C-alpha positions as CSV (number, residue, x, y, z in Angstrom):
1,X,178.9,145.6,87.4
2,X,179.0,148.3,90.1
3,X,182.2,149.5,88.5
4,X,182.9,152.2,90.1
5,X,183.1,150.3,93.9
6,X,184.6,147.4,92.4
7,X,187.4,148.9,91.1
8,X,188.0,150.3,94.9
9,X,187.9,147.3,95.9
10,X,190.3,145.6,93.2
11,X,192.8,148.2,94.0
12,X,192.1,147.0,98.1
13,X,192.3,143.3,97.6
14,X,195.6,144.4,95.4
15,X,197.5,146.0,98.0
16,X,196.4,143.7,100.5
17,X,197.7,140.3,98.8
18,X,201.2,142.4,97.7
19,X,201.3,143.3,101.4
20,X,200.8,139.5,102.2
21,X,203.0,138.3,99.9
22,X,205.9,140.9,101.3
23,X,204.9,139.6,104.8
24,X,204.8,135.7,103.5
25,X,208.6,136.7,102.2
26,X,209.9,138.5,105.5
27,X,208.3,135.8,108.3
28,X,210.0,132.9,105.8
29,X,213.3,134.5,106.0
30,X,213.0,135.4,109.7
31,X,212.0,131.6,110.5
32,X,214.6,130.0,108.7
33,X,217.2,132.5,110.5
34,X,215.6,131.5,113.7
35,X,215.0,127.9,113.7
36,X,217.0,126.3,111.4
37,X,220.4,128.3,109.8
38,X,221.4,131.7,110.0
39,X,221.3,133.0,106.2
40,X,223.4,136.3,105.6
41,X,221.3,138.5,103.4
42,X,222.1,142.7,103.6
43,X,219.7,144.7,104.3
44,X,220.2,146.3,101.0
45,X,219.5,143.2,98.7
46,X,216.6,142.4,101.7
47,X,214.5,145.7,100.1
48,X,215.5,145.3,96.6
49,X,213.3,141.9,97.4
50,X,210.4,143.3,98.5
51,X,210.8,146.2,96.0
52,X,210.2,143.4,93.4
53,X,207.9,141.7,95.3
54,X,205.9,144.2,95.1
55,X,206.2,144.7,91.5
56,X,205.9,141.4,89.8
57,X,202.6,140.4,91.9
58,X,201.2,143.9,91.6
59,X,201.5,143.1,88.0
60,X,200.6,139.5,87.6
61,X,197.9,140.0,90.5
62,X,196.4,142.4,87.7
63,X,197.4,140.5,85.2
64,X,195.8,137.6,86.3
65,X,193.0,138.9,87.1
66,X,193.1,137.7,90.7
67,X,192.1,141.8,92.5
68,X,188.0,141.6,91.0
69,X,185.3,141.1,93.3
70,X,184.2,137.4,92.8
71,X,181.0,136.3,92.0
72,X,181.0,133.2,90.2
73,X,183.8,131.0,90.0
74,X,184.5,127.4,91.7
75,X,187.2,127.2,94.1
76,X,188.7,124.7,92.0
77,X,189.6,127.3,89.1
78,X,190.7,130.1,91.9
79,X,193.6,127.4,92.9
80,X,194.9,126.9,89.6
81,X,195.2,130.6,88.4
82,X,196.9,131.1,92.2
83,X,199.0,128.3,91.3
84,X,199.6,129.6,88.4
85,X,200.5,133.4,89.3
86,X,202.8,132.2,92.2
87,X,204.8,129.5,90.0
88,X,205.5,132.1,87.8
89,X,206.2,135.1,89.8
90,X,208.5,133.1,92.1
91,X,210.1,132.5,88.7
92,X,210.4,136.3,87.8
93,X,211.9,136.7,91.1
94,X,214.4,134.1,90.6
95,X,216.0,135.6,88.0
96,X,215.6,138.9,88.8
97,X,217.4,138.1,92.3
98,X,220.2,136.9,90.3
99,X,221.0,140.3,88.7
100,X,220.5,142.5,91.0
101,X,221.1,140.7,94.7
102,X,223.4,137.9,96.5
103,X,221.7,134.7,95.1
104,X,219.0,134.1,97.7
105,X,219.1,130.7,98.8
106,X,216.6,128.3,97.0
107,X,214.6,126.8,100.1
108,X,213.6,130.3,101.3
109,X,212.2,131.4,97.6
110,X,210.6,127.5,97.7
111,X,208.6,127.8,101.0
112,X,208.4,131.4,100.6
113,X,206.2,130.2,97.0
114,X,204.6,127.2,99.0
115,X,203.4,130.0,101.7
116,X,202.8,132.8,99.4
117,X,200.1,130.5,97.7
118,X,198.0,129.2,101.1
119,X,198.3,132.5,102.1
120,X,197.2,134.2,99.0
121,X,194.5,131.5,98.2
122,X,193.2,131.3,101.9
123,X,192.2,135.2,101.7
124,X,190.6,135.1,98.4
125,X,188.6,132.7,99.7
126,X,187.6,134.1,102.9
127,X,186.2,137.3,100.9
128,X,185.0,135.2,98.4
129,X,182.3,133.7,101.1
130,X,181.6,136.5,103.1
131,X,180.8,138.5,99.7
132,X,179.0,135.8,98.6
133,X,177.1,136.0,102.5
134,X,176.4,139.7,102.4
135,X,174.9,140.0,99.2
136,X,172.7,136.6,100.2
137,X,171.1,138.2,103.0
138,X,170.1,140.9,100.4
139,X,173.0,143.7,101.6
140,X,175.5,145.8,99.1
141,X,172.9,145.6,96.3
142,X,171.2,147.9,93.4
143,X,168.3,147.5,92.6
144,X,167.2,147.1,88.3
145,X,165.1,147.8,86.0
146,X,165.6,145.5,82.7
147,X,163.6,146.9,79.3
148,X,163.1,143.4,77.3
149,X,161.1,142.3,74.6
150,X,159.4,138.3,73.4
151,X,162.8,138.2,71.4
152,X,165.4,138.9,74.4
153,X,167.2,136.4,75.9
154,X,165.4,134.9,79.1
155,X,167.9,132.7,80.6
156,X,169.9,136.9,81.3
157,X,166.9,137.4,83.2
158,X,166.3,134.4,84.7
159,X,170.3,134.7,86.1
160,X,169.4,138.4,87.3
161,X,166.2,137.5,89.2
162,X,167.2,134.1,90.9
163,X,171.2,134.6,91.8
164,X,171.2,136.3,94.7
165,X,174.8,136.7,95.4
166,X,175.6,138.4,92.7
167,X,174.2,141.7,94.5
168,X,171.2,142.7,91.7
169,X,167.4,142.8,93.1
170,X,165.4,143.0,89.7
171,X,163.3,146.0,90.5
172,X,160.7,145.9,87.7
173,X,160.7,144.4,83.9
174,X,159.8,147.3,81.7
175,X,158.7,144.9,78.2
176,X,154.7,144.7,76.6
177,X,155.8,141.5,75.3
178,X,153.2,138.7,76.2
179,X,155.5,135.6,76.7
180,X,157.4,138.4,79.3
181,X,154.6,138.9,81.1
182,X,153.5,135.6,81.4
183,X,157.0,133.8,82.6
184,X,157.4,136.7,84.7
185,X,154.4,138.7,86.2
186,X,154.3,136.3,89.2
187,X,157.6,136.9,90.0
188,X,158.5,140.8,89.6
189,X,156.7,143.8,88.6
190,X,156.2,144.4,84.6
191,X,155.9,147.8,83.7
192,X,154.6,149.5,80.3
193,X,156.4,150.9,77.7
194,X,154.1,153.4,77.6
195,X,155.1,154.7,80.6
196,X,158.6,157.7,80.1
197,X,161.6,156.0,81.4
198,X,162.2,159.3,82.7
199,X,159.1,159.3,84.8
200,X,160.4,155.8,86.2
201,X,163.4,157.0,87.3
202,X,161.7,160.4,89.1
203,X,159.5,158.2,90.9
204,X,161.4,155.2,92.4
205,X,164.4,153.8,93.1
206,X,166.0,152.5,90.5
207,X,170.5,152.1,90.3
208,X,170.8,151.5,87.3
209,X,169.3,150.3,83.6
210,X,169.6,147.4,81.8
211,X,168.4,147.4,77.5
212,X,168.4,143.8,76.2
213,X,166.0,143.7,74.0
214,X,166.4,141.3,71.0
215,X,165.3,144.0,68.2
216,X,168.0,146.6,69.1
217,X,166.4,150.2,68.1
218,X,169.4,153.3,68.0
219,X,167.0,155.6,68.5
220,X,165.3,153.9,71.2
221,X,168.5,153.2,72.9
222,X,169.9,156.9,72.7
223,X,167.2,158.5,74.6
224,X,167.2,155.8,77.0
225,X,170.9,156.6,77.8
226,X,170.3,160.8,77.9
227,X,167.2,159.8,80.1
228,X,169.6,157.5,82.5
229,X,172.5,160.1,82.3
230,X,170.8,162.8,83.0
231,X,170.0,161.7,87.2
232,X,173.2,159.7,86.8
233,X,171.7,156.4,87.1
234,X,174.0,153.5,84.8
235,X,172.8,152.5,81.5
236,X,173.7,149.0,80.7
237,X,173.3,147.0,77.0
238,X,173.2,143.3,77.2
239,X,172.8,142.3,73.1
240,X,172.7,138.8,71.8
241,X,174.9,140.4,68.7
242,X,177.6,140.6,72.0
243,X,177.3,137.0,72.9
244,X,177.3,135.5,69.7
245,X,180.6,137.4,68.5
246,X,183.4,135.8,70.3
247,X,185.7,138.6,69.3
248,X,187.2,140.9,72.3
249,X,185.7,144.5,71.8
250,X,187.1,147.8,72.9
251,X,186.9,151.6,72.6
252,X,188.9,153.3,70.6
253,X,189.1,156.6,69.0
254,X,190.2,158.3,65.3
255,X,190.9,162.0,66.5
256,X,187.6,162.8,68.3
257,X,185.3,159.7,67.2
258,X,184.8,157.0,68.7
259,X,184.5,153.3,67.6
260,X,183.8,150.2,69.0
261,X,186.6,147.9,67.9
262,X,186.2,144.1,67.5
263,X,189.6,142.2,67.3
264,X,190.2,138.3,67.7
265,X,193.8,138.7,69.0
266,X,194.5,140.0,72.7
267,X,195.4,143.5,73.0
268,X,196.9,143.2,76.4
269,X,200.3,144.9,75.5
270,X,201.8,144.1,78.4
271,X,200.9,140.4,78.6
272,X,202.5,140.1,75.1
273,X,206.1,141.7,75.7
274,X,205.7,139.0,78.9
275,X,205.6,135.8,76.8
276,X,208.1,137.1,74.5
277,X,210.8,137.7,77.5
278,X,209.3,134.8,79.3
279,X,210.1,132.8,75.9
280,X,213.4,134.0,75.7
281,X,214.4,133.5,79.2
282,X,212.7,130.4,79.5
283,X,214.2,128.8,75.7
284,X,217.8,130.0,76.8
285,X,217.7,128.2,79.6
286,X,216.2,125.1,78.3
287,X,218.9,125.0,75.8
288,X,221.5,125.1,78.7
289,X,219.8,121.9,80.4
290,X,219.4,119.7,77.6
291,X,222.4,120.4,75.7
292,X,223.4,116.9,76.7
293,X,220.5,115.1,75.1
294,X,220.8,117.5,72.0
295,X,224.5,115.7,71.3
296,X,223.3,112.6,71.9
297,X,219.9,113.2,69.9
298,X,222.1,114.5,66.6
299,X,224.8,111.7,67.3
300,X,222.2,109.3,67.6
301,X,221.0,110.6,64.0
302,X,224.2,110.6,62.0
303,X,225.0,106.9,63.2
304,X,221.7,105.6,61.8
305,X,221.9,106.3,58.1
306,X,224.8,109.8,58.3
307,X,222.8,111.7,56.5
308,X,222.1,115.6,57.7
309,X,220.8,116.2,61.6
310,X,218.2,118.7,61.3
311,X,215.6,119.1,58.8
312,X,214.8,122.4,57.5
313,X,211.3,123.4,56.3
314,X,209.7,126.7,55.3
315,X,206.8,127.6,58.0
316,X,204.3,130.1,57.8
317,X,204.4,132.3,60.8
318,X,202.8,135.6,62.0
319,X,200.6,137.0,59.8
320,X,201.5,135.1,57.5
321,X,206.0,135.9,57.8
322,X,207.7,132.7,56.0
323,X,210.8,131.0,58.4
324,X,213.0,128.5,58.5
325,X,211.5,125.7,61.1
326,X,214.2,124.0,62.6
327,X,213.0,119.7,63.8
328,X,215.6,116.5,64.2
329,X,215.4,114.5,60.9
330,X,213.2,112.0,61.8
331,X,212.5,110.5,57.9
332,X,214.8,109.4,55.5
333,X,217.2,112.5,53.2
334,X,214.5,112.0,50.4
335,X,211.3,112.3,52.2
336,X,209.5,115.4,50.8
337,X,209.7,113.3,47.2
338,X,208.3,110.1,48.3
339,X,205.2,111.9,49.6
340,X,203.5,111.9,46.6
341,X,203.2,108.5,46.6
342,X,201.9,108.4,49.4
343,X,199.4,110.9,49.3
344,X,196.1,108.4,49.2
345,X,197.0,106.8,51.7
346,X,196.5,110.3,54.2
347,X,195.1,109.6,57.0
348,X,194.2,113.1,58.2
349,X,191.3,115.6,56.7
350,X,192.5,118.5,55.4
351,X,195.0,119.9,53.7
352,X,197.6,118.0,56.2
353,X,199.4,114.9,55.9
354,X,199.5,112.2,58.3
355,X,200.3,109.0,58.3
356,X,200.4,106.5,61.2
357,X,203.0,104.0,59.4
358,X,204.8,105.9,57.8
359,X,207.6,104.1,56.1
360,X,209.8,107.2,55.4
361,X,209.9,107.6,59.0
362,X,213.9,106.3,60.3
363,X,214.2,103.8,63.7
364,X,215.1,106.9,65.3
365,X,212.7,109.1,64.3
366,X,209.7,106.7,65.7
367,X,211.4,107.1,69.1
368,X,211.7,111.5,68.8
369,X,208.3,111.1,67.7
370,X,206.5,109.6,70.0
371,X,208.1,111.4,72.9
372,X,207.8,114.5,70.9
373,X,211.9,115.4,70.9
374,X,212.1,116.3,67.5
375,X,210.6,119.8,67.8
376,X,213.4,120.2,70.6
377,X,215.8,122.3,67.8
378,X,212.7,124.5,67.7
379,X,213.5,126.5,70.8
380,X,216.2,128.1,69.1
381,X,213.3,129.3,66.6
382,X,212.3,130.6,69.3
383,X,214.9,132.4,70.3
384,X,214.8,134.2,67.2
385,X,211.5,135.3,67.8
386,X,210.1,133.1,64.8
387,X,208.1,131.3,67.3
388,X,206.9,131.0,70.3
389,X,207.0,128.6,73.6
390,X,203.1,128.3,72.7
391,X,201.2,128.9,70.0
392,X,199.1,127.5,67.3
393,X,201.7,125.0,65.1
394,X,203.7,126.6,62.0
395,X,202.0,125.3,58.8
396,X,203.8,125.3,55.3
397,X,202.8,127.6,52.3
398,X,200.9,124.6,50.4
399,X,199.0,123.6,52.8
400,X,197.7,127.5,54.2
401,X,197.0,128.3,50.4
402,X,193.7,125.4,51.2
403,X,192.7,127.0,53.9
404,X,189.5,128.2,54.5
405,X,189.5,132.0,55.6
406,X,188.4,131.4,58.5
407,X,191.0,129.0,59.3
408,X,193.7,131.8,58.2
409,X,192.9,133.3,61.8
410,X,195.0,130.8,63.3
411,X,198.2,133.1,62.2
412,X,196.9,136.2,63.5
413,X,199.0,134.5,66.8
414,X,202.4,133.5,66.9
415,X,203.4,130.1,66.0
416,X,204.2,128.4,69.0
417,X,206.5,124.3,70.0
418,X,203.3,123.7,71.8
419,X,199.2,124.3,71.8
420,X,196.2,122.8,72.6
421,X,196.5,120.3,70.0
422,X,199.3,119.2,71.1
423,X,198.1,117.7,74.4
424,X,194.7,116.8,73.3
425,X,195.4,114.0,71.1
426,X,196.8,115.4,68.0
427,X,196.5,112.7,65.1
428,X,193.3,111.1,66.8
429,X,191.7,115.1,66.1
430,X,190.0,115.9,62.8
431,X,192.0,118.9,61.2
432,X,188.1,121.1,61.5
433,X,188.8,120.3,64.9
434,X,192.4,121.0,65.0
435,X,191.3,124.5,64.0
436,X,188.9,125.7,66.2
437,X,191.0,124.3,69.2
438,X,193.6,126.7,67.5
439,X,190.9,129.3,67.8
440,X,189.8,128.7,71.1
441,X,193.7,129.3,72.2
442,X,193.6,132.2,70.4
443,X,190.1,133.5,71.7
444,X,191.0,132.5,75.7
445,X,194.8,133.4,75.6
446,X,196.7,134.3,78.8
447,X,200.0,133.5,80.4
448,X,198.0,130.9,82.8
449,X,196.6,129.8,80.1
450,X,200.3,129.5,78.6
451,X,201.6,127.5,81.6
452,X,199.3,125.0,81.8
453,X,199.6,123.8,78.5
454,X,203.3,124.1,78.7
455,X,202.9,121.6,82.2
456,X,200.6,119.6,80.1
457,X,203.1,119.0,77.4
458,X,206.0,118.1,79.5
459,X,203.3,115.1,81.1
460,X,202.6,114.5,76.8
461,X,206.3,113.9,76.7
462,X,207.0,112.4,79.6
463,X,204.6,109.3,78.6
464,X,205.3,109.6,75.3
465,X,201.9,109.9,74.0
466,X,203.2,111.6,70.3
467,X,203.2,110.0,67.3
């Protein structure tokens, strides 16, 4: 809240963090030249690097919401966000320097990333604690009038009353509800609804009005909006509907008509484009790096039974698009024909077939599945744009036909090689829980979440937790 002031503070915070990042690079380059060994970087290349830092850090600080005024966040959450942001930004800076300048020494980039992470995190922790202290002392506060009834979400009112470092002081609660009066009369002023809101605002210092009645009345809300807008008082609506509906909402227009639009998939076009670019770049680099591994696995599969190396299966992608998903073959050639005989031994609920000791799996196939190496060819699907590195696993068409309607929403995001299910137990998770994990991923998607899941997947591959 306090949107105008917070937007200004967010812009200032972004500029400061970008300036600190540019200063970090300058200091690291200067220190290495002075105390270690001279590094030959032309002034033109240095200026290009500074411009790239400004553009990349500004964009990702906004994307990770690290410019916002903090109110409720743990130190560990904040550190994880900065770690992800600095890691991705430094990677993009390195890629950009390869194309636009002479190669910047890895030592400078590594030291710059470490110092940048420490400095930005310390800066945010300092400002976070300063604002908490100021608000806790009663400064930088806004007087709030809450309009409520007995069906209101009381926990929201409790938090508004008792969390002082949010910067809000509940001046009064406007309500005729008996429960409201019994619970809050001893703590805050209760105003009867027989009084007109415009008269209350005119006679008292009220910065914001928050409507949080359980019984939503359109005519009443419209009247309150007009009463507040006439004198420039902020009016907000807290509805249980907005708490229950997990979908993101945003205001859209058809011609001049406004619509409150709810959508369960992200509308952050820029972030999605960054995801596509990162998918392509990282898939290309990964394929180059692991090409010897791919060749070794291919030879091992061929030696074992002389069959085909790859298993191509029709899968369902974004919004129902069909594509051929690539995997290293881990089963005998006629595995699909043998599945009907094994249906009764399915260990997974729902339409998915999973069997721990599947007799169709070859010896090399068991190793590939345990280490998840059988998924590596799917990086070619990512290069083709059919899949993403992180996203819900692509189902087969026969499974989708058996989905409940709410489960089809997992098709609203491009399928991936790994997701929450892949790093959370896989076959040990019931089918419905698996679907819910995919919904959590879609509803909370961000570049930071993709980064954390990618790191968790590397751990699964190293420890061999796959099945």
